[in-house]
GUDREN-7061 format. One record per atom (N, C-alpha, C, CB): residue in one letter; atom name; x, y, z. Coordinates in pm, 1 decimal, m for minus. Glycine has a CB too. Example, Ala and Ser with C-alpha at 12.3 -4.5 7.8 and 13.67 -1.06 7.14 Angstrom:
BEGIN
res a, atom N, X 1319.0, Y m569.0, Z 780.0
res a, atom CA, X 1230.0, Y m450.0, Z 780.0
res a, atom C, X 1320.0, Y m330.0, Z 780.0
res a, atom CB, X 1130.8, Y m447.3, Z 904.6
res s, atom N, X 1285.0, Y m225.0, Z 708.0
res s, atom CA, X 1367.0, Y m106.0, Z 714.0
res s, atom C, X 1290.0, Y 3.0, Z 787.0
res s, atom CB, X 1408.4, Y m59.8, Z 572.5
end
This chain:
BEGIN
res x, atom N, X 1868.2, Y 5082.6, Z 10728.7
res x, atom CA, X 1789.8, Y 5179.3, Z 10653.6
res x, atom C, X 1903.3, Y 5301.9, Z 10610.0
res x, atom CB, X 1654.7, Y 5237.6, Z 10754.6
res x, atom N, X 1891.2, Y 5344.7, Z 10508.6
res x, atom CA, X 1988.0, Y 5439.6, Z 10457.9
res x, atom C, X 1910.3, Y 5520.4, Z 10346.6
res x, atom CB, X 2122.7, Y 5364.2, Z 10400.8
res x, atom N, X 1994.2, Y 5619.2, Z 10342.0
res x, atom CA, X 1932.6, Y 5703.2, Z 10239.7
res x, atom C, X 1990.6, Y 5664.4, Z 10036.1
res x, atom CB, X 1989.0, Y 5879.5, Z 10306.3
res x, atom N, X 1903.1, Y 5675.1, Z 9977.3
res x, atom CA, X 1965.5, Y 5645.0, Z 9866.2
res x, atom C, X 2057.7, Y 5728.9, Z 9775.0
res x, atom CB, X 1880.9, Y 5609.1, Z 9805.8
res x, atom N, X 2177.9, Y 5703.9, Z 9713.4
res x, atom CA, X 2249.0, Y 5763.8, Z 9624.3
res x, atom C, X 2267.5, Y 5767.3, Z 9467.9
res x, atom CB, X 2332.1, Y 5740.9, Z 9663.3
res x, atom N, X 2261.3, Y 5869.4, Z 9390.1
res x, atom CA, X 2254.7, Y 5862.2, Z 9299.6
res x, atom C, X 2388.5, Y 5965.2, Z 9217.0
res x, atom CB, X 2120.7, Y 5876.1, Z 9291.1
res x, atom N, X 2465.7, Y 5897.9, Z 9177.3
res x, atom CA, X 2618.1, Y 5996.9, Z 9111.9
res x, atom C, X 2696.1, Y 6024.1, Z 9233.8
res x, atom CB, X 2581.7, Y 6176.3, Z 9029.6
res x, atom N, X 2684.5, Y 6002.9, Z 9343.0
res x, atom CA, X 2759.2, Y 6063.0, Z 9451.4
res x, atom C, X 2653.6, Y 6185.9, Z 9522.0
res x, atom CB, X 2911.7, Y 6128.1, Z 9384.1
res x, atom N, X 2553.1, Y 6186.8, Z 9487.8
res x, atom CA, X 2481.5, Y 6273.7, Z 9565.1
res x, atom C, X 2321.6, Y 6206.9, Z 9622.8
res x, atom CB, X 2468.0, Y 6407.1, Z 9468.8
res x, atom N, X 2231.5, Y 6254.6, Z 9725.2
res x, atom CA, X 2134.7, Y 6187.2, Z 9740.1
res x, atom C, X 2029.8, Y 6207.1, Z 9602.8
res x, atom CB, X 2084.3, Y 6224.7, Z 9875.3
res x, atom N, X 1958.8, Y 6064.8, Z 9624.8
res x, atom CA, X 1873.4, Y 6059.8, Z 9510.6
res x, atom C, X 1744.4, Y 6111.8, Z 9584.5
res x, atom CB, X 1862.2, Y 5906.2, Z 9435.3
res x, atom N, X 1689.7, Y 6192.4, Z 9486.6
res x, atom CA, X 1582.2, Y 6306.1, Z 9570.8
res x, atom C, X 1410.7, Y 6271.3, Z 9489.7
res x, atom CB, X 1650.5, Y 6524.4, Z 9527.0
res x, atom N, X 1322.9, Y 6239.0, Z 9561.0
res x, atom CA, X 1200.4, Y 6224.0, Z 9543.0
res x, atom C, X 1137.7, Y 6378.9, Z 9461.3
res x, atom CB, X 1141.4, Y 6183.3, Z 9692.9
res x, atom N, X 1021.6, Y 6350.2, Z 9422.5
res x, atom CA, X 935.0, Y 6467.5, Z 9337.3
res x, atom C, X 915.0, Y 6622.2, Z 9440.5
res x, atom CB, X 749.3, Y 6388.6, Z 9297.5
res x, atom N, X 934.4, Y 6578.5, Z 9587.0
res x, atom CA, X 938.6, Y 6674.2, Z 9685.1
res x, atom C, X 1049.0, Y 6713.5, Z 9741.9
res x, atom CB, X 872.2, Y 6645.7, Z 9770.6
res x, atom N, X 1179.0, Y 6652.7, Z 9653.3
res x, atom CA, X 1293.3, Y 6714.6, Z 9705.4
res x, atom C, X 1343.5, Y 6652.0, Z 9831.8
res x, atom CB, X 1266.4, Y 6852.5, Z 9726.5
res x, atom N, X 1322.0, Y 6515.1, Z 9874.8
res x, atom CA, X 1335.8, Y 6460.6, Z 9988.9
res x, atom C, X 1415.3, Y 6345.3, Z 9943.0
res x, atom CB, X 1209.5, Y 6435.5, Z 10062.5
res x, atom N, X 1497.8, Y 6285.1, Z 10001.1
res x, atom CA, X 1587.3, Y 6180.0, Z 9996.8
res x, atom C, X 1511.8, Y 6055.9, Z 10034.6
res x, atom CB, X 1705.1, Y 6205.1, Z 10084.8
res x, atom N, X 1541.4, Y 5946.9, Z 9905.3
res x, atom CA, X 1458.4, Y 5834.6, Z 9924.8
res x, atom C, X 1527.3, Y 5744.2, Z 10043.7
res x, atom CB, X 1441.5, Y 5754.3, Z 9782.7
res x, atom N, X 1476.1, Y 5658.3, Z 10080.2
res x, atom CA, X 1513.8, Y 5558.7, Z 10217.8
res x, atom C, X 1509.7, Y 5426.8, Z 10144.6
res x, atom CB, X 1389.3, Y 5560.6, Z 10366.9
res x, atom N, X 1628.8, Y 5394.5, Z 10151.1
res x, atom CA, X 1635.6, Y 5235.1, Z 10109.9
res x, atom C, X 1683.1, Y 5148.1, Z 10220.4
res x, atom CB, X 1737.4, Y 5207.5, Z 9986.1
res x, atom N, X 1610.5, Y 5001.4, Z 10212.6
res x, atom CA, X 1628.2, Y 4909.3, Z 10307.4
res x, atom C, X 1666.7, Y 4781.2, Z 10256.5
res x, atom CB, X 1519.4, Y 4899.8, Z 10381.4
res x, atom N, X 1684.3, Y 4672.9, Z 10306.1
res x, atom CA, X 1673.2, Y 4536.1, Z 10255.3
res x, atom C, X 1788.1, Y 4541.9, Z 10132.2
res x, atom CB, X 1504.9, Y 4497.1, Z 10201.7
res x, atom N, X 1799.1, Y 4466.7, Z 10037.3
res x, atom CA, X 1883.3, Y 4454.7, Z 9945.5
res x, atom C, X 1948.5, Y 4539.8, Z 9850.0
res x, atom CB, X 1843.6, Y 4389.7, Z 9898.7
res x, atom N, X 1859.9, Y 4622.9, Z 9833.4
res x, atom CA, X 1897.0, Y 4785.3, Z 9806.3
res x, atom C, X 1972.3, Y 4836.7, Z 9854.5
res x, atom CB, X 1823.7, Y 4872.1, Z 9824.8
res x, atom N, X 1945.1, Y 4864.0, Z 9984.1
res x, atom CA, X 2055.7, Y 4940.8, Z 10106.4
res x, atom C, X 2193.2, Y 4842.2, Z 10100.8
res x, atom CB, X 1976.4, Y 4936.1, Z 10304.0
res x, atom N, X 2201.2, Y 4703.9, Z 10071.4
res x, atom CA, X 2315.7, Y 4612.5, Z 10096.9
res x, atom C, X 2389.7, Y 4645.9, Z 9955.2
res x, atom CB, X 2270.3, Y 4437.1, Z 10126.3
res x, atom N, X 2325.6, Y 4647.6, Z 9850.3
res x, atom CA, X 2327.0, Y 4659.0, Z 9719.4
res x, atom C, X 2449.0, Y 4784.1, Z 9722.4
res x, atom CB, X 2166.2, Y 4691.0, Z 9650.6
res x, atom N, X 2410.7, Y 4889.1, Z 9770.7
res x, atom CA, X 2438.6, Y 5043.0, Z 9786.4
res x, atom C, X 2582.8, Y 5067.6, Z 9868.2
res x, atom CB, X 2305.3, Y 5117.1, Z 9876.4
res x, atom N, X 2593.8, Y 4977.2, Z 9980.8
res x, atom CA, X 2671.9, Y 4990.5, Z 10061.9
res x, atom C, X 2803.2, Y 4922.6, Z 10014.1
res x, atom CB, X 2617.0, Y 4951.0, Z 10175.0
res x, atom N, X 2761.6, Y 4806.6, Z 9914.9
res x, atom CA, X 2880.8, Y 4722.7, Z 9876.7
res x, atom C, X 2957.7, Y 4799.2, Z 9754.7
res x, atom CB, X 2830.3, Y 4566.1, Z 9830.4
res x, atom N, X 2866.4, Y 4878.1, Z 9667.9
res x, atom CA, X 2909.2, Y 4953.1, Z 9549.5
res x, atom C, X 3019.1, Y 5059.8, Z 9643.7
res x, atom CB, X 2759.3, Y 5037.4, Z 9452.7
res x, atom N, X 2966.9, Y 5130.1, Z 9745.0
res x, atom CA, X 3057.6, Y 5219.4, Z 9775.6
res x, atom C, X 3172.5, Y 5194.2, Z 9822.2
res x, atom CB, X 3018.2, Y 5287.9, Z 9840.9
res x, atom N, X 3176.3, Y 5078.7, Z 9884.9
res x, atom CA, X 3301.4, Y 4989.2, Z 9941.5
res x, atom C, X 3392.9, Y 4965.7, Z 9842.5
res x, atom CB, X 3263.6, Y 4848.7, Z 9996.6
res x, atom N, X 3354.9, Y 4948.1, Z 9710.5
res x, atom CA, X 3403.3, Y 4895.6, Z 9586.7
res x, atom C, X 3468.5, Y 4998.4, Z 9485.9
res x, atom CB, X 3290.6, Y 4828.8, Z 9521.9
res x, atom N, X 3403.4, Y 5100.4, Z 9539.7
res x, atom CA, X 3440.6, Y 5244.9, Z 9503.9
res x, atom C, X 3535.8, Y 5344.0, Z 9544.7
res x, atom CB, X 3355.3, Y 5302.0, Z 9520.1
res x, atom N, X 3502.6, Y 5334.2, Z 9652.5
res x, atom CA, X 3599.5, Y 5433.0, Z 9776.7
res x, atom C, X 3728.8, Y 5352.7, Z 9762.3
res x, atom CB, X 3534.7, Y 5431.0, Z 9974.8
res x, atom N, X 3806.3, Y 5441.4, Z 9732.0
res x, atom CA, X 3981.9, Y 5386.8, Z 9769.4
res x, atom C, X 3994.5, Y 5397.9, Z 9945.1
res x, atom CB, X 4133.1, Y 5526.9, Z 9680.4
res x, atom N, X 4059.1, Y 5254.7, Z 9938.7
res x, atom CA, X 4104.9, Y 5218.0, Z 10112.5
res x, atom C, X 4161.7, Y 5324.5, Z 10157.4
res x, atom CB, X 4217.9, Y 5094.0, Z 10146.3
res x, atom N, X 4110.6, Y 5340.3, Z 10291.7
res x, atom CA, X 4162.2, Y 5483.4, Z 10370.4
res x, atom C, X 4147.8, Y 5621.7, Z 10363.4
res x, atom CB, X 4268.5, Y 5494.4, Z 10365.4
res x, atom N, X 4069.7, Y 5624.2, Z 10257.1
res x, atom CA, X 4052.2, Y 5775.8, Z 10241.9
res x, atom C, X 3909.7, Y 5849.8, Z 10291.5
res x, atom CB, X 4069.0, Y 5804.2, Z 10088.1
res x, atom N, X 3835.6, Y 5760.0, Z 10372.8
res x, atom CA, X 3743.9, Y 5805.8, Z 10448.8
res x, atom C, X 3807.2, Y 5817.9, Z 10602.9
res x, atom CB, X 3621.8, Y 5715.0, Z 10432.0
res x, atom N, X 3805.2, Y 5929.2, Z 10637.7
res x, atom CA, X 3881.5, Y 5975.5, Z 10774.0
res x, atom C, X 3842.6, Y 5913.9, Z 10857.9
res x, atom CB, X 3874.4, Y 6103.4, Z 10822.9
res x, atom N, X 3708.6, Y 5888.9, Z 10887.0
res x, atom CA, X 3605.9, Y 5813.1, Z 10992.6
res x, atom C, X 3625.4, Y 5659.0, Z 11034.5
res x, atom CB, X 3460.8, Y 5816.3, Z 10929.3
res x, atom N, X 3671.7, Y 5596.9, Z 10900.2
res x, atom CA, X 3672.5, Y 5480.0, Z 10902.8
res x, atom C, X 3795.2, Y 5433.0, Z 10752.1
res x, atom CB, X 3503.2, Y 5436.5, Z 10902.5
res x, atom N, X 3931.4, Y 5407.8, Z 10844.7
res x, atom CA, X 4027.1, Y 5381.9, Z 10772.8
res x, atom C, X 3999.2, Y 5225.6, Z 10707.1
res x, atom CB, X 4152.2, Y 5403.3, Z 10858.9
res x, atom N, X 3922.2, Y 5157.0, Z 10744.5
res x, atom CA, X 3918.3, Y 5038.3, Z 10698.1
res x, atom C, X 3815.3, Y 5044.4, Z 10591.3
res x, atom CB, X 3896.3, Y 4942.1, Z 10800.8
res x, atom N, X 3741.7, Y 5106.5, Z 10565.1
res x, atom CA, X 3610.5, Y 5150.4, Z 10437.9
res x, atom C, X 3700.3, Y 5142.1, Z 10317.7
res x, atom CB, X 3524.4, Y 5338.3, Z 10447.2
res x, atom N, X 3654.2, Y 5098.2, Z 10224.6
res x, atom CA, X 3707.0, Y 5098.6, Z 10096.6
res x, atom C, X 3763.3, Y 4983.4, Z 10032.3
res x, atom CB, X 3792.6, Y 5183.1, Z 10094.3
res x, atom N, X 3830.0, Y 5002.5, Z 9919.0
res x, atom CA, X 3914.1, Y 4874.5, Z 9820.8
res x, atom C, X 4010.2, Y 4930.3, Z 9787.8
res x, atom CB, X 3853.3, Y 4810.3, Z 9683.7
res x, atom N, X 4105.4, Y 4852.9, Z 9758.9
res x, atom CA, X 4232.4, Y 4885.2, Z 9665.7
res x, atom C, X 4207.0, Y 4863.9, Z 9521.8
res x, atom CB, X 4356.9, Y 4794.8, Z 9701.4
res x, atom N, X 4099.7, Y 4819.2, Z 9476.7
res x, atom CA, X 4054.9, Y 4812.1, Z 9334.3
res x, atom C, X 4104.7, Y 4921.1, Z 9239.2
res x, atom CB, X 3908.1, Y 4815.4, Z 9331.3
res x, atom N, X 4153.8, Y 5017.9, Z 9266.3
res x, atom CA, X 4238.4, Y 5115.2, Z 9213.7
res x, atom C, X 4328.6, Y 5129.6, Z 9136.9
res x, atom CB, X 4276.8, Y 5152.6, Z 9269.5
res x, atom N, X 4437.5, Y 4977.8, Z 9206.1
res x, atom CA, X 4548.2, Y 4945.1, Z 9160.4
res x, atom C, X 4530.1, Y 4844.4, Z 9028.9
res x, atom CB, X 4622.5, Y 4891.2, Z 9274.0
res x, atom N, X 4423.1, Y 4801.1, Z 9033.2
res x, atom CA, X 4417.8, Y 4694.9, Z 8912.6
res x, atom C, X 4395.0, Y 4757.4, Z 8786.0
res x, atom CB, X 4304.9, Y 4588.7, Z 8928.6
res x, atom N, X 4463.7, Y 4719.7, Z 8687.3
res x, atom CA, X 4475.8, Y 4815.2, Z 8590.5
res x, atom C, X 4437.4, Y 4743.5, Z 8457.5
res x, atom CB, X 4618.0, Y 4877.2, Z 8591.1
res x, atom N, X 4497.1, Y 4591.6, Z 8456.0
res x, atom CA, X 4465.5, Y 4526.9, Z 8312.3
res x, atom C, X 4353.4, Y 4418.2, Z 8344.2
res x, atom CB, X 4611.2, Y 4449.0, Z 8235.7
res x, atom N, X 4302.0, Y 4362.3, Z 8228.4
res x, atom CA, X 4223.2, Y 4246.9, Z 8243.4
res x, atom C, X 4290.7, Y 4121.2, Z 8196.3
res x, atom CB, X 4099.3, Y 4265.0, Z 8174.2
res x, atom N, X 4307.5, Y 4025.1, Z 8282.1
res x, atom CA, X 4394.5, Y 3909.9, Z 8233.5
res x, atom C, X 4351.6, Y 3813.9, Z 8360.6
res x, atom CB, X 4579.7, Y 3948.6, Z 8214.6
res x, atom N, X 4398.3, Y 3678.8, Z 8354.1
res x, atom CA, X 4346.9, Y 3615.1, Z 8438.3
res x, atom C, X 4415.6, Y 3619.5, Z 8597.2
res x, atom CB, X 4341.7, Y 3495.3, Z 8376.0
res x, atom N, X 4523.6, Y 3673.1, Z 8597.7
res x, atom CA, X 4596.6, Y 3711.6, Z 8708.8
res x, atom C, X 4562.2, Y 3851.2, Z 8751.8
res x, atom CB, X 4737.4, Y 3698.4, Z 8681.6
res x, atom N, X 4490.8, Y 3926.0, Z 8698.5
res x, atom CA, X 4427.4, Y 4083.8, Z 8761.2
res x, atom C, X 4310.9, Y 4021.4, Z 8798.6
res x, atom CB, X 4397.3, Y 4235.9, Z 8646.4
res x, atom N, X 4245.4, Y 3929.7, Z 8738.7
res x, atom CA, X 4108.3, Y 3855.3, Z 8758.7
res x, atom C, X 4126.9, Y 3837.9, Z 8898.5
res x, atom CB, X 4079.1, Y 3708.6, Z 8672.6
res x, atom N, X 4184.0, Y 3747.5, Z 8916.3
res x, atom CA, X 4201.2, Y 3692.7, Z 9064.0
res x, atom C, X 4244.1, Y 3768.1, Z 9151.1
res x, atom CB, X 4280.4, Y 3592.7, Z 9079.5
res x, atom N, X 4305.0, Y 3882.4, Z 9146.2
res x, atom CA, X 4360.5, Y 3978.9, Z 9206.0
res x, atom C, X 4240.2, Y 4107.4, Z 9246.8
res x, atom CB, X 4478.8, Y 4019.3, Z 9108.7
res x, atom N, X 4152.1, Y 4111.8, Z 9136.0
res x, atom CA, X 4033.2, Y 4198.7, Z 9169.8
res x, atom C, X 3929.3, Y 4125.8, Z 9227.0
res x, atom CB, X 3978.6, Y 4268.4, Z 9055.0
res x, atom N, X 3906.6, Y 4016.9, Z 9189.3
res x, atom CA, X 3829.9, Y 3924.0, Z 9298.2
res x, atom C, X 3859.9, Y 3932.9, Z 9439.2
res x, atom CB, X 3852.1, Y 3784.3, Z 9271.6
res x, atom N, X 3995.0, Y 3897.7, Z 9485.9
res x, atom CA, X 4042.5, Y 3890.7, Z 9619.8
res x, atom C, X 4045.0, Y 4047.6, Z 9660.3
res x, atom CB, X 4192.3, Y 3811.1, Z 9630.4
res x, atom N, X 4080.5, Y 4147.8, Z 9603.2
res x, atom CA, X 4011.6, Y 4290.5, Z 9650.4
res x, atom C, X 3912.6, Y 4314.5, Z 9682.9
res x, atom CB, X 4005.6, Y 4372.8, Z 9587.0
res x, atom N, X 3813.9, Y 4276.8, Z 9558.3
res x, atom CA, X 3713.0, Y 4338.6, Z 9590.5
res x, atom C, X 3613.3, Y 4215.8, Z 9726.0
res x, atom CB, X 3637.7, Y 4379.1, Z 9427.5
res x, atom N, X 3642.6, Y 4102.2, Z 9719.4
res x, atom CA, X 3611.7, Y 4000.4, Z 9862.4
res x, atom C, X 3637.2, Y 4066.9, Z 9996.0
res x, atom CB, X 3715.0, Y 3861.2, Z 9868.2
res x, atom N, X 3757.8, Y 4088.4, Z 9984.8
res x, atom CA, X 3805.1, Y 4185.4, Z 10089.9
res x, atom C, X 3744.8, Y 4340.2, Z 10137.0
res x, atom CB, X 3932.8, Y 4206.8, Z 10047.3
res x, atom N, X 3724.8, Y 4392.6, Z 10073.4
res x, atom CA, X 3652.4, Y 4537.9, Z 10073.2
res x, atom C, X 3507.7, Y 4494.3, Z 10119.1
res x, atom CB, X 3650.7, Y 4624.5, Z 9907.4
res x, atom N, X 3435.1, Y 4407.9, Z 10056.4
res x, atom CA, X 3315.0, Y 4392.8, Z 10074.2
res x, atom C, X 3293.2, Y 4302.3, Z 10221.4
res x, atom CB, X 3262.1, Y 4332.4, Z 9943.3
res x, atom N, X 3389.5, Y 4239.8, Z 10296.0
res x, atom CA, X 3365.2, Y 4193.5, Z 10413.5
res x, atom C, X 3343.9, Y 4278.9, Z 10480.8
res x, atom CB, X 3439.5, Y 4126.0, Z 10461.7
res x, atom N, X 3364.1, Y 4398.5, Z 10498.6
res x, atom CA, X 3340.8, Y 4472.0, Z 10604.7
res x, atom C, X 3164.6, Y 4506.8, Z 10604.8
res x, atom CB, X 3444.5, Y 4604.0, Z 10594.2
res x, atom N, X 3122.4, Y 4472.5, Z 10498.6
res x, atom CA, X 2950.5, Y 4498.2, Z 10485.3
res x, atom C, X 2877.9, Y 4397.7, Z 10560.0
res x, atom CB, X 2888.6, Y 4486.8, Z 10325.9
res x, atom N, X 2803.8, Y 4412.1, Z 10703.0
res x, atom CA, X 2751.2, Y 4307.5, Z 10737.4
res x, atom C, X 2625.5, Y 4221.4, Z 10661.7
res x, atom CB, X 2725.8, Y 4343.1, Z 10848.2
res x, atom N, X 2606.1, Y 4119.7, Z 10696.9
res x, atom CA, X 2481.7, Y 4050.8, Z 10612.5
res x, atom C, X 2535.8, Y 3990.6, Z 10465.5
res x, atom CB, X 2352.4, Y 4177.4, Z 10578.8
res x, atom N, X 2633.2, Y 4018.1, Z 10449.0
res x, atom CA, X 2680.1, Y 4025.2, Z 10285.8
res x, atom C, X 2719.2, Y 3881.5, Z 10254.5
res x, atom CB, X 2823.5, Y 4135.6, Z 10250.9
res x, atom N, X 2651.1, Y 3817.8, Z 10139.9
res x, atom CA, X 2669.4, Y 3696.6, Z 10086.4
res x, atom C, X 2701.1, Y 3702.9, Z 9946.0
res x, atom CB, X 2561.6, Y 3619.3, Z 10108.9
res x, atom N, X 2812.9, Y 3673.8, Z 9895.9
res x, atom CA, X 2882.6, Y 3720.2, Z 9779.5
res x, atom C, X 2889.7, Y 3577.2, Z 9680.3
res x, atom CB, X 3042.2, Y 3788.4, Z 9827.0
res x, atom N, X 2828.0, Y 3607.6, Z 9576.0
res x, atom CA, X 2817.3, Y 3494.9, Z 9464.2
res x, atom C, X 2941.9, Y 3513.9, Z 9362.0
res x, atom CB, X 2664.3, Y 3508.1, Z 9375.2
res x, atom N, X 2898.3, Y 3510.9, Z 9242.6
res x, atom CA, X 2999.7, Y 3545.2, Z 9117.8
res x, atom C, X 3045.4, Y 3656.8, Z 9092.6
res x, atom CB, X 2956.4, Y 3522.6, Z 9003.8
res x, atom N, X 3193.6, Y 3688.2, Z 9040.9
res x, atom CA, X 3236.1, Y 3805.7, Z 9051.5
res x, atom C, X 3283.0, Y 3783.7, Z 8897.8
res x, atom CB, X 3338.7, Y 3843.5, Z 9178.2
res x, atom N, X 3268.9, Y 3888.2, Z 8793.9
res x, atom CA, X 3349.0, Y 3868.8, Z 8691.2
res x, atom C, X 3399.3, Y 4040.6, Z 8635.0
res x, atom CB, X 3258.3, Y 3768.8, Z 8577.4
res x, atom N, X 3522.7, Y 4001.2, Z 8608.7
res x, atom CA, X 3568.0, Y 4121.9, Z 8546.0
res x, atom C, X 3609.1, Y 4189.0, Z 8395.4
res x, atom CB, X 3653.0, Y 4129.3, Z 8603.0
res x, atom N, X 3539.3, Y 4241.6, Z 8347.4
res x, atom CA, X 3607.1, Y 4297.6, Z 8210.6
res x, atom C, X 3626.7, Y 4398.4, Z 8166.1
res x, atom CB, X 3569.1, Y 4272.8, Z 8123.4
res x, atom N, X 3650.6, Y 4449.5, Z 8035.0
res x, atom CA, X 3723.9, Y 4567.5, Z 7983.1
res x, atom C, X 3596.9, Y 4649.1, Z 7932.1
res x, atom CB, X 3844.6, Y 4530.1, Z 7859.0
res x, atom N, X 3565.7, Y 4777.1, Z 7941.7
res x, atom CA, X 3431.1, Y 4855.7, Z 7862.3
res x, atom C, X 3523.6, Y 4927.3, Z 7764.1
res x, atom CB, X 3316.6, Y 4981.4, Z 7968.7
res x, atom N, X 3438.2, Y 4955.4, Z 7662.7
res x, atom CA, X 3456.9, Y 5000.6, Z 7514.3
res x, atom C, X 3588.0, Y 5128.5, Z 7570.0
res x, atom CB, X 3271.3, Y 5076.6, Z 7420.6
res x, atom N, X 3597.0, Y 5179.5, Z 7650.8
res x, atom CA, X 3663.2, Y 5292.3, Z 7670.7
res x, atom C, X 3790.0, Y 5266.6, Z 7752.8
res x, atom CB, X 3575.4, Y 5387.2, Z 7730.7
res x, atom N, X 3784.0, Y 5113.2, Z 7779.8
res x, atom CA, X 3923.8, Y 5066.7, Z 7826.0
res x, atom C, X 3907.8, Y 5087.2, Z 7960.1
res x, atom CB, X 4053.7, Y 5142.8, Z 7767.4
res x, atom N, X 3810.3, Y 5116.7, Z 8061.1
res x, atom CA, X 3809.1, Y 5102.2, Z 8195.4
res x, atom C, X 3798.3, Y 4962.8, Z 8216.1
res x, atom CB, X 3706.9, Y 5177.5, Z 8260.5
res x, atom N, X 3812.7, Y 4915.1, Z 8356.4
res x, atom CA, X 3755.5, Y 4782.3, Z 8410.8
res x, atom C, X 3606.4, Y 4787.5, Z 8492.3
res x, atom CB, X 3868.4, Y 4724.2, Z 8515.0
res x, atom N, X 3545.4, Y 4704.9, Z 8416.6
res x, atom CA, X 3399.4, Y 4688.1, Z 8482.8
res x, atom C, X 3407.6, Y 4560.0, Z 8546.5
res x, atom CB, X 3268.7, Y 4690.5, Z 8376.1
res x, atom N, X 3394.6, Y 4577.5, Z 8685.4
res x, atom CA, X 3331.2, Y 4456.6, Z 8806.1
res x, atom C, X 3193.0, Y 4417.0, Z 8809.6
res x, atom CB, X 3344.5, Y 4505.3, Z 8955.4
res x, atom N, X 3168.9, Y 4284.0, Z 8800.6
res x, atom CA, X 3015.1, Y 4285.0, Z 8783.7
res x, atom C, X 3016.6, Y 4177.1, Z 8934.2
res x, atom CB, X 2936.6, Y 4209.1, Z 8595.8
res x, atom N, X 2922.9, Y 4203.3, Z 9039.2
res x, atom CA, X 2929.7, Y 4130.7, Z 9126.6
res x, atom C, X 2784.5, Y 4073.4, Z 9219.7
res x, atom CB, X 3022.1, Y 4198.1, Z 9189.5
res x, atom N, X 2745.5, Y 3974.9, Z 9238.1
res x, atom CA, X 2658.9, Y 3908.5, Z 9256.7
res x, atom C, X 2640.6, Y 3918.7, Z 9404.6
res x, atom CB, X 2677.9, Y 3792.6, Z 9199.6
res x, atom N, X 2532.2, Y 3948.7, Z 9491.0
res x, atom CA, X 2526.0, Y 3987.6, Z 9612.7
res x, atom C, X 2362.4, Y 3923.6, Z 9646.0
res x, atom CB, X 2558.0, Y 4159.0, Z 9624.5
res x, atom N, X 2371.4, Y 3847.7, Z 9756.8
res x, atom CA, X 2312.8, Y 3782.7, Z 9836.5
res x, atom C, X 2265.7, Y 3823.5, Z 9975.9
res x, atom CB, X 2376.7, Y 3698.1, Z 9838.3
res x, atom N, X 2108.3, Y 3859.4, Z 9999.9
res x, atom CA, X 2059.2, Y 3861.9, Z 10131.0
res x, atom C, X 1962.1, Y 3785.4, Z 10168.4
res x, atom CB, X 2024.9, Y 3968.2, Z 10161.9
res x, atom N, X 1960.5, Y 3684.5, Z 10248.0
res x, atom CA, X 1887.9, Y 3576.5, Z 10250.3
res x, atom C, X 1820.2, Y 3527.0, Z 10143.9
res x, atom CB, X 1815.7, Y 3587.9, Z 10330.8
res x, atom N, X 1687.7, Y 3513.8, Z 10090.9
res x, atom CA, X 1667.0, Y 3471.6, Z 9979.3
res x, atom C, X 1638.9, Y 3576.1, Z 9833.3
res x, atom CB, X 1566.5, Y 3390.6, Z 10014.4
res x, atom N, X 1714.2, Y 3679.4, Z 9875.5
res x, atom CA, X 1698.3, Y 3778.3, Z 9751.2
res x, atom C, X 1860.6, Y 3817.1, Z 9713.9
res x, atom CB, X 1594.8, Y 3934.5, Z 9797.9
res x, atom N, X 1882.4, Y 3799.9, Z 9574.4
res x, atom CA, X 1976.9, Y 3835.2, Z 9487.8
res x, atom C, X 1980.5, Y 3990.0, Z 9417.1
res x, atom CB, X 1965.1, Y 3734.3, Z 9392.3
res x, atom N, X 2080.6, Y 4009.0, Z 9425.7
res x, atom CA, X 2108.0, Y 4105.2, Z 9321.3
res x, atom C, X 2235.4, Y 4126.1, Z 9253.5
res x, atom CB, X 2079.9, Y 4215.2, Z 9366.7
res x, atom N, X 2271.4, Y 4253.5, Z 9159.7
res x, atom CA, X 2399.9, Y 4252.1, Z 9088.3
res x, atom C, X 2454.8, Y 4412.9, Z 9088.2
res x, atom CB, X 2376.3, Y 4187.2, Z 8926.8
res x, atom N, X 2566.1, Y 4396.4, Z 9133.1
res x, atom CA, X 2650.8, Y 4541.9, Z 9172.5
res x, atom C, X 2751.6, Y 4550.7, Z 9042.9
res x, atom CB, X 2756.4, Y 4532.7, Z 9346.0
res x, atom N, X 2745.2, Y 4658.0, Z 8980.2
res x, atom CA, X 2822.8, Y 4679.7, Z 8850.3
res x, atom C, X 2931.5, Y 4819.9, Z 8934.3
res x, atom CB, X 2691.4, Y 4736.5, Z 8681.6
res x, atom N, X 3052.1, Y 4813.8, Z 8875.6
res x, atom CA, X 3132.2, Y 4912.8, Z 8929.8
res x, atom C, X 3233.1, Y 4904.4, Z 8821.9
res x, atom CB, X 3182.7, Y 4891.4, Z 9081.0
res x, atom N, X 3273.3, Y 5054.6, Z 8776.3
res x, atom CA, X 3340.5, Y 5079.0, Z 8693.4
res x, atom C, X 3486.6, Y 5157.0, Z 8745.6
res x, atom CB, X 3254.6, Y 5141.8, Z 8608.4
res x, atom N, X 3578.7, Y 5119.2, Z 8737.4
res x, atom CA, X 3711.9, Y 5150.5, Z 8798.1
res x, atom C, X 3799.7, Y 5197.3, Z 8688.0
res x, atom CB, X 3776.8, Y 5026.4, Z 8871.9
end
């Protein structure tokens, strides 16, 4: 059980209270946080995060490196089964990583732009 985040802040309901998420939604949020956060930037857990910020170009070798870095970061999230990972370039030149996540018989997709 976790509180839902939206653009780095708590996602609030109509009463101004944070939403509670569980299951696949919680897992997808944890994965997104692990991918977006720079490794060792969280003082309470220096292993949390990824080094995806070091990926600069989208080409075959970089795709392999991005996949390795993403899988390494997500390994810290319990109950995670990872599927296909795609790396593409956005219209404004940033790198978009799309990762399939599985929790038991549920599937979800996490997208992160770095």
